[in-house]
VEXPA-314168 format. One record per residue: residue in one letter; x, y, z of N, C-alpha, C in turn. Coordinates in steps of 0.05 Angstrom, whole numbers, plus 5000, padded with zeros to 4 digits. Layout:
AXYZXYZXYZ
...
END
This chain:
R710340095124710040355110710340315080
N708440405065708540395036709140675025
V711240685009711940934995711140904966
R709341074957708241034930709941184909
S710541044888712041154866710141294847
T709141524856707241684841708741854821
R707241994804708442174785709942394800
A708842494821710242704837712842594848
F712842344858715242224869717342204847
R716642124823718542094802719642364792
D717842554791718742824783720742934803
R720342864829722142964850724842834849
Y724942574844727542434848728742324822
W727242314800728242184776728842384754
N729542624760730342824740733142914744
P734642974723737343094727737043354743
P739143424757738943664775738443924759
N739443934734738844174718739444104689
A738744284671738944224643741844194634
N743744294649746544284642748044074658
A746743864668748043664684750343544668
T752643504682755043414669755043104668
T756442994648756542714645758742594663
M761042714665763242614682764342844698
P764942794723764842534738762242494752
G760142634745757542604758756842844774
P754442854785753543084801755343134825
G755243384834757043454856756143334883
P757943364903757443234929754843324942
S754143574940751643664953749243534941
V749143504915746943364902746943074910
R749242944910749342654917748342604945
A749042784964748242744992745242764995
R744042944980741142994982739542784967
D740442724943738942544925740942344912
P741442114926743341924914742441804888
E739841834881739041744854740641874832
Q741842114838743442254817745842094810
M746641894826748941724819747941484802
V745341444801744141224785743041324759
L742041564759740641674735742341684710
P744941744711746441754686746241484670
V746041264685746041004672743240904667
Y741440924688738840804686736641004680
G737041264683734941454681733441454656
V734841434633733441444607731541204604
H732040984619730340744617728140734639
A727940934656726240924679723340884673
E722440994650719540974643718940714628
S720940584617720440354600721540094610
E723140094632724539854640724239814670
V723139584678722639534706725339514722
N727439404709729939374723731239644730
A730739844713731740114719730240224743
R727640184743726140284766726840144792
Q727539884790728439734814730839874827
S732839934811735240054823734640334834
L732940484821732240754831730640724857
H728740544857727140514882728840404905
A730640214899732340104920734240304932
T735140494915736840704925735340894944
R732840964937731241124955730440964980
A730040704978729440545001731640565022
A734140565014736340595033736240855048
V735541075033735241335046733041325067
L730741215060728541205079729141025103
A730640805097731340625119733240775139
R735040925128736841075146735241275163
E733341415151731741605165730141465187
E729341215183727741065202729440935223
G732140945220733840815239734140515236
L733540415212733740135206736640055201
S737139795205739939705203740539595175
W738939405165739539275140737339315120
V738039315094736139315072736839085054
L734938915049735238685031733438715007
H734638684983733038704958731738434954
I729038434954727638174950725038234935
D724138054918721838094901719337974914
A717038024901714537934912714237624909
D715637504890715537214887717937074899
E719037194920721437084933721037084964
L722436904977722636895006725536885014
F726036985038728736965049728836735070
L730536545066730736315083733536305096
P733636375122736336385135737636115138
F736135905139737235635140734835435137
V735435185131733334985128733034845155
P730834885169730634775196729434495197
S729834355219728434105222725634145232
D725134375245722534445255722034735246
F719834785232719335055220719335265241
R718635205266718335405287721035545293
H723235405287725835535291726435755271
L724735785251725136005232724136265244
Y722436265264721536515276723836665288
G724236915279726437075289729137015277
S729236825259731836735249733136955231
A731537095215732737305198733837525216
R732337605236733337815254735937735267
R736137485277738537395290740837385271
L740337295246742537285226743637555221
F741937755216742938025210744338155234
L743338095258744738195282747538075284
N747737815277750337685277752237815257
L751237865233752837995212753738275221
S751938425235752538685244754738675265
A754538485284756538455305759338395293
R759438275269762038215257762938425238
G761438645235762338875220762138845190
F760238685180759938665151758238895140
T759239015118757639225106755639115086
H756338895073754638775052754238475057
A752038375048751638085047750438005020
R751237775010750137684985749137394989
F746637344981745337094985744836964958
Q745836724954745336584929742336504928
N741236484904738436424901738036134892
D736136004904735135744894732435804880
E731535604864729135644848727235404851
I724635454852722835224854723235044830
F722934784836722934584815720034494813
H718734554791715934494787715434194788
V713334114802712633834805710033784790
P709233534785706733474771704433624785
G702833754769700533904779701034204783
S703634284779704234574782702734734761
F702734634736701434784715698634674709
K696934704728694234614726692434814739
K690134854728688335054740687534964768
P687535144787686735064814683635044815
P682634914836679734904839678635174846
P675935214843674735474849675535564877
K676035824880676935934905674635984924
D675235974949673336054970673836344976
K672136524967672636804969672836894998
D671036775015671236855044673836765056
K674836535048677436445058679636625049
D679536715024681536895014681637155030
K679237245038679237495054680537455081
E680137215093681337155118684437145116
E685337035093688236995090689637245081
G688237445072689637685061690037895083
V692338025082692738255099694438455084
Q693638705084695138915071695939125092
T698439165097699339365116700239605101
G698739825104699440075091700540275111
E700440525103701440735121699840745147
D697240675145695640675170695340395181
S696840205171696939935182694139815184
S692439865164689739765165689239545145
V687239385151686439175132684339295113
R684639255088682739355068681539115054
K679239015064678038775053676938845026
G677338645008676238684981677938854963
K680038974974681839134958684538994955
S686639154951689239034948690038884973
K690938634970691738474992693938284985
T695338195005697337995000696337735011
V695937534994694937275003697337105010
L697637035036700036905046700336625034
S698136505025698336215019699436164991
A699436354973700236294946702436494938
P704536404924704936124915706535954935
F707136064959709235944976708435684989
K705835634992705135395007705035144989
K705035184962704634964944707234834935
N709534954940712034854929714034774951
S715034534949716934434969719534344957
L719634324930722034224916723534454904
F726134464907727734684898730234594882
K731034754862733534714849735634874864
R737934734870740134864883741635034864
N742535264873744135444856746535294844
T746635284818748835124805751535244809
Q751735504815754335624821755735474844
T754035404864755135264887755634974881
Q753534834871753734544869755634444847
V755734584825757534504804760434534812
M761034744828763734774838764434564858
R762534484874763034294896763034004886
Q761133944867760833674859761133654828
P763433564818763833544789761533404775
R760333204788758133054775755733224771
A755433434786753133614783753033734756
H755333804745755433924719754433724698
Q755133474700754233264682751233234683
L750133244708747233204711745633444700
V746733684704745333914693745333894663
N747533824650747633804621745733584611
Q745533364627743733144619740833234619
W740133384640737433484642736733684619
V738633874615738134074594738033954566
S739833764561739933644534737433504527
S736033384547733533244541731233434538
R731633684544729433884542730234124525
R732234084508733334304493731234424474
H729234274467727134384450725434584465
V725734594491724234794507726035004519
T728334934531730135124543732935014542
D734935194543737735104544738935174571
R737235224592738235284618736835124639
F738235064661737134914683735335104700
F736335344705734735544719733135704699
L730635764705728935914688729336214691
G730436294714730836584719733736644725
Y734136854741736836944747738236744765
I740936774767742436584784744636724800
C744636984800746837144812746337214841
G744037134852743437204880742437484884
K741937554909741037824917742737934939
G742838194941744638324960743138484981
A744538525004743538685026745838865035
I745039095048747039275058746439345087
N748539375103748439445131748839755133
I746639895136746740185135748540305157
A748240205181749840315203752740275199
E753540035190756339975186757440125162
W755840155142756640315118757240605127
D755440725143755840995152758341025169
R758940815185761340825202763840825185
R763840655165766240615149766440825126
N764240935118764141115095762441365102
P763341515122761741745131761141945109
G758542025107757742215087757442115059
Q757941855054757641745027754841635023
P753641695000750941584995751041284990
I748841154995748540864988747140854961
V748340704943747340694916746840404908
H744640354895744040084885745140054857
N746339814852747639774827747039494816
N747039464790746839204777744339054784
V742139194789739439094793739038944819
V740938784827740438604850742238654875
A743938864874745838894897746339194902
Y747439244925748239514932751239544927
A752039784918754739844909756739844932
A759239784926761339794946762440074950
F762040254931762740534934760840704918
S760440954925758241114914758341154884
E760741164872760941204843761340944828
E760640714841761140454828759640424802
I757140514801755540474777756540634754
L757540884759758741044738761340924729
T762940834748765540714741765140454724
G763140294732762540054718761740104689
M760140304685759240364658761540464641
R763340624653765640714637767440484630
L767640284648769140044641767839904618
T765239874619763839724599763939854571
K763740114571763540254545766240354534
F768040434552770440564542773040414547
S772940184559775340054569776939924546
I779539904550781239754532782039494547
Q783739344535784239074545785139084574
D786839274582787839284609786339494625
S783739524620782239744632782139724662
Y782439484673782239464702784339634716
A786439704701788639854714787740134721
M785440224709784540504715783140514742
I782540294755781140294781783140234803
Q783240404823784940354846783440154865
E785039974877783839774895782539914919
L780039834924778539954946779739864973
P780340044991781439965017779539775032
T780639575045778939385059777539515083
Q778539745092777139875114774439985105
R773940005079771440125070769239915067
V769939675060767939475053768739205064
K766739055075767038785083764638625075
K764938435057762738285045762538005055
M760037915061759537635068757937515046
V758837285036757437135014756436875025
F753836825022752636575032752236385008
F753636165009753235954989751735715000
E751835665025750835415037748435445054
T748235655070746135665090743935855081
A744136115089742036305081741836325051
R739336365042738936375013736236505006
I736036584981733536694971732036464956
L729536424962727936234947726236374927
H726636314901725336444879723036264869
Y720536354873718236194864717336294837
I719136254818718736364791716536214776
N714736354762712636234746711336004761
S710336064785709535854803707135694793
D705535814775703235674764702435804738
I700435684725699635794699698336064701
A697036124724695736384727697736604727
S700036564740702136774740703236824713
L703436614696704436654669702336804652
V699836744656697736894642697737184649
R698037244675698137524683700537664670
K702737514668705237644658705137684628
Y703937494613704337494584701837544567
S699437524579697037544563696237834559
T697438024572696638304571697938464550
T699738344534701138494513700838344487
L698438274480697938114456698838244430
S698738514430699438654405702338724404
S703838664425706738734425708538514416
E710638584403712638384397714538354421
Y715338114426717138064448719938144440
A721038354453723638464445725938274451
G725638124473727737934480730238064492
K730038314500732338444512731438654532
R733238714550732738934570734039184560
F733039414570734239674565734339724534
D732139654521731939684492731539984486
P733440114472733140394467730640464449
S729740264434727440314417724840354433
L724840274458722540314475722540584490
V724740724488725040984503723741204487
T722241374499720941594485722941814479
E722241974460724042194452724242394475
A722142424491722242614514724242514534
Q724342254540726342144558729242184547
K729542124522732142164510733142454512
E731342634508732042914510732742994538
K731242884558731742954586734442864595
F735342634585737942524594740142534572
K739842714553741742724531744542784540
N744942934561747642994570749042754582
Y747542544588748742294599748942084578
K748542144553748241944532750541734532
D752941824537755241644536755141434558
L753441474578753241294600750641134601
W748841174582746441024581747040724581
L745540574596745940284596745140164569
P746840014557746139894530744239664533
A743039584511741139364510742639104518
E741138934533742238674541740238454533
T741338224524739538004518738437894544
M735837834543734537734567735537454574
P735837374599736637104606734436914597
N735336684586733436484576731436594556
N732436764539730836924521729036744503
E730136544491728636374472726236234486
F726836134510724736004526722336184531
Y722936434541720736614547719336724523
E720836744501719436824476717436614468
N718236354470716436144463714036124482
I714636164508712436154527710436384522
R711536614517709736844511707936784487
K709136674466707536604442705436394448
A706136194464704235984471701936084488
V702636254508700536364525698636534508
Q699836704491698136884475696336724456
A697436504444695836344427693536214442
D694136124467691936004483689836204490
V690736454496688736664503687036734478
K688336764455686836834431684836614424
S685536364428683736154421681636094442
G681836234465679936194486680535974505
R682835834501683535614519684535714546
L685535964547686236094572684836364574
P684136454598682736714601684736944597
S683837154584685537394582685237554608
Q687437684616687337854640688538124632
Q686838294622687838554612688538734635
E690638894631691539074652689539304655
K689239394679687539624684688839874671
E687240034658688240274646689040474667
G691040634660691940844679695040864679
D696040994699698941034701700340774705
P702140694688703440424690705240414714
H705940634727707740634750706340724775
A703740704775702240794799702840604822
S701940684846702540524870701340254868
S702340064885701339794884698439784892
E697539954909694739954917692940064895
E693940264881692240394860692240234834
S694540104827694639974801694839674803
S697039574815697539284815695339144832
G694739254855692739124872690039104859
G689039324848686539314834686539134810
R688739134796688938964772688838674780
L690338594800690438314808687838224820
A686538404835683938334846681838284824
S681938454803680138414780680738154766
A683338104762684237864748683437614764
A683637634791682937404807679937344805
A678337564805675437524803674737394776
A676037484754675537374728676337084727
E678537014739679536744740677536564755
E676636664778674736504794672136454777
E671236654763668836624747669236404725
R671536414713672136224692672335944703
E673635914726674035654739671335534747
E669535704758666935604766665335514741
E665535654719664235584695665335314684
D667935284685669135034676668234804693
A668034844720667234634738664434544732
R662634734726659834674720659634514694
S661234594674660834474648662534224643
G664434174662666133944659668233984638
A668834244631670634294608673534334617
R674034334643676734404652678834214641
E678433954644680433764635680933784604
E678733824590679033854561680634104554
R680134324569681534574564684434544570
E685134414592687934374599689434214579
A688134004569689433824550690033964524
A688434174518688834314493690634564495
T691634614519693134864524696034814517
E697034954496699734914487701734994507
S701335214522703235314541703535114564
M701334984572701634784594703134534584
K702734454560704234224549707234284549
M707834524541710634604540711934614568
L710434724587711534764614711734494629
R710034304623710134054638712633894631
V713933954609716433824603718633904623
L718234124637720234224656719634124684
E717533974688716933884715718733654724
F719033624750720533404762718733164763
R718633014742716832784740718432524738
P717832324754719232064752719031944724
D716832004710716431874684717932024661
N719132254667720632384646723432464654
M724432334676727132394686729132194676
G728431944672730131744659732931714669
N734031484667736831414673737731514701
G735931494720736631564747737331864751
L736332034733737032314734736032444759
G733532394766732332514789733832434815
D734332174818735832084841738632204842
G739932214819742532334818742632624827
M740632774818740433054826740033094856
R738532914868738132924897740732854911
Q742132654901744632564915746732774915
V747032934894749233134894748233404904
G745733424912744733674923743633874903
L743333794878742133974858739134014864
V737933824877735033834884734833784913
W733233944927732733904955729833964961
E728833854983726033884989725633955019
S723734135024723134205052720334315052
W718734235072716034345076716034555098
A718434645106718534835128717035095121
V717435195096716135445089713135415089
R712135195078709235145078708135145106
D709534995124708534975152708635235166
L710735395161711035655173708735835164
I708135845138706036005127703335935140
A702835675142700335585154700135675183
D702335665197702335745225701836055227
V703136205210702836495211699936565204
K698736435184696036485177694136425200
S694636215214692936135236693036355258
R695436445264695736655285694536915277
L694836995251693637245242690537225242
K689536995234686636955234685536985263
A686936865282685936875310686037165320
A688137315313688437585322686237765311
R685637735285683637895273680837825283
A680437565287677837475297677237595324
G679337605341678937725368678138015366
V679338165348678638445344675738465334
R674938295316672238305304670138265326
V670738075344668738015365668438255383
E670738385390670638615408669138845395
A669538875368668439105354665639055343
E664438825348661938745336659738955341
G659739065365657639255371658039525360
E660439585349661039845339660739865308
R660039655295660039645266657839835255
E655739875270653540045259654140345263
V656040405280656740685285658140805261
E657741055255659041175232662041165236
G663441055216666341035218667140785232
G665240635243666040395259667340185242
E666340145217667539945200670540005195
R671140255189673940325183675640295209
E674540375231676140355256676640055262
A674639885258675039605263677139495244
D677039575219679039485199681839565209
E682139815218684739915227685639755251
E683839695269684539535293685439255285
E684039135265684838865256687638875244
G688139085227690839115216692939145237
A692339315257694339355278694839095294
A692738945298693038685312694838495295
A694438495269696038315252698938405252
V699438665251702238765251703538685278
A702038715300703138645326703938345327
V702338175315703037895314705537845298
L705737975275708137945258710638035272
R710438255288712738355302713638155324
R711638035337712337835358713737595345
L712637515322713737285308716637335300
S717237585292719937645283721937645306
R721037645331722837645354723837365361
G722337165351723336895356721436715372
L722036455372720336265384719936305414
R722036355429721836375458719936605466
E720336845453718637065460715737015452
L715436875430712736815420711236635440
E712636425449711436245469710936385496
R712836565503712536705528710036885527
D709637025504707337195502704737035503
S704736795493702336635492701836485518
G703736505537703436375562704236085562
G705335985540706135705538708835655550
E709435405555712035325566713635185544
H716235225545717935105525718234805531
E718034655509718734375511721734345509
E722834135519725734105520726934115492
E725634005472726734005445726734275432
D725234465444725134735432727234925444
D728934825463730835005476732835115456
D733534955436735635035417734335215396
E733735465404732335635385734135715362
D736735715366738535805345739535575327
E737835365325738535145308739435235280
G741735145271742635205244743835485241
E744035635262744835915259747635975270
D749235775275751935825284753535915260
L753836175256755036285232758036255232
K758936065216761836025213762636155187
T764836305187765736445163768536355156
Y769036355130771636265120772736475101
G775236545103776336765087777736675062
C778236875046779936835022781837075022
K783137115046784437365051786837415034
D788337215027790737255010789937344982
L787637254972786837304945784637524944
A782737514962780437694961779837784990
P781337985000781038065028778438205035
H776838275015774338415020772038215026
Y772537955023770437755024770837555047
E768637455057768537205073766137045063
C766136785068764036605058763136415080
D761036275075760036075094760835785085
W762835765068763835505060766835505061
T767935275068770835255073772535355050
H771835275026773435345003772235604990
C772435815004771336074996772536164969
C775136134966776436224941775436074917
T774935814920773935654898771335774887
L769435834905766935934896767036224885
L768936374895769236654886770336664858
R771336434847772236434819769936454800
N767436404809765236394791765036654775
P764436634749764336874732762437094741
T760337024757758437224766759737424785
F762137354796763537534814765637704799
T766137644774768337774760768138074759
F765838174750765538464747765638604774
E764338474794764438584821767238614831
K768938404826771638414835773338614819
R772738654794774038864778773539134791
L771039184799770439444811771639484838
L772439274851774039294876776939354870
G777739344845780539394837782139144833
Y780938904834782438654829783238644800
I785338484794786338454767786338164759
R786538114733786437844722789237724720
Y789437474731791937324730791837114708
E789536984706789036794684786036754683
H785036574666782136534662780736484689
L778736644695777136634719778636724744
E781136794742782736864765783037164768
W781137294780781137574785781537614815
W783837714823784537734851785938004857
R786538054882787738304890790438344876
R791338584876793838644862796338544878
G798538524864801038474877801738194884
L800137994875800637714881802937614864
Q804537434875806537284859805137034850
W803737054827801836844819803336594811
K802536374824803736114817801535904812
G799235994803797135804798795235804822
R793335614821791135614841792135494868
P792135654888792935564915790535464931
Y788535344918786135264932785035024918
P783434854931782334614918780034674899
L779734514879777434534861775334324868
END
């Protein structure tokens, strides 16, 4: 089901309840119950038209409402360039149904929230190179768009399963985990960064704080009548007024400001943090085409280098949310700001000089639905790219163009290349787990594509005689879409059901369908009773600064540097290994 963020949608959910909306303590209970966005708007509302991160939190808050109405159990915040990997299997087929089983396991143990650390692709030689001309017919076979009518729309907006996920097998391990576990990892990260400081001062090109999920049924059981609110861009809040409380802490707090927050009862929230097994795979800037799409369309704009920039907010938005002004989210410096500013300039220089193709955005509502705006824009961009690639192939100009592209030269410094890793850096990264490799995702995608292709082909054969009938083309498209959805639903149930449906018999080595999914949890109960982890030394990893603000909002207090724990401890230093 696709819910479109149209102008009517935004007018319905993204406006203050009335012109006299109060700043503190927020809208009343009746408004919160009906429209939980009202708990988000005081902080993010003024930025909703100008900032994608503000829209993310508003959309994710509405997604939880819709999920509850549909009777769904869990909502996971994940982006279009990310995949959820419950574990790294020895055989990709064991991934079928693994997400479902993991979340059922979490539900059985009564967790309200789960947080998954994110890993990031490590670009390898050839990542930043123009691909060969595309096979348009093949692209049509690989694309499937499931909308409200679950139909396939050929030639329109589509999701191509093969890109970027099938091309990348090498990943950077989240440094929060590995640096805490392996002291040498910190040295290796510094060594890698120092040799590339002219390009970036960070190992990860994107975020590193992970993504969050919420168990709607368990939340409702523990917090009856309380709205589910999305907070901090990537996670769901532990209590409905968390985002307002957090902003008051940020803007109005004094040195001992944590004392103003009462510790949240453990009966309300139970969080599971995954450091070792389940994870988000972030395919950031997977190729040069994605960077061109991202940066070539704003040639006349200066790169602000920060989020929630008030200078980008219109006077109309400021007037609409003026009563919340004390709670507006302040500007933040973008992660890896200098790197992306340089990349933007390089891409734009290449576009201006003709070394890279420009991909202008389609005119219209910038927040229109994915089918109306993003899908059409990407389809047009893909067609333009294909035309340029074919022209290059005919003229033999591709290699010359690549050699002259400043953005590609810059990006290739970041690739995992034996010839630029020096002093055993690459081997060292593999040994301590900073770099890992698996083709499981690629093999899974290939298998899914094959099954979808077979399902749609079967429908096309049956409908061949109906194509000439009025409406027959649309009906056949709808049937193909329904067949594809049915296949995906079977795949989500797991390997055994999949093989049973296809009439196959299980081989002996396939009996262990739950490979890698024996969920073992470890507590940090004396220090952080709201948390459990999937690593023995849970308390060690919870010291990471990315958890500090979250723990403050639970009511934890500071004992010493990085030591934010529950109240009332007789603190005698670290009672856990480093």
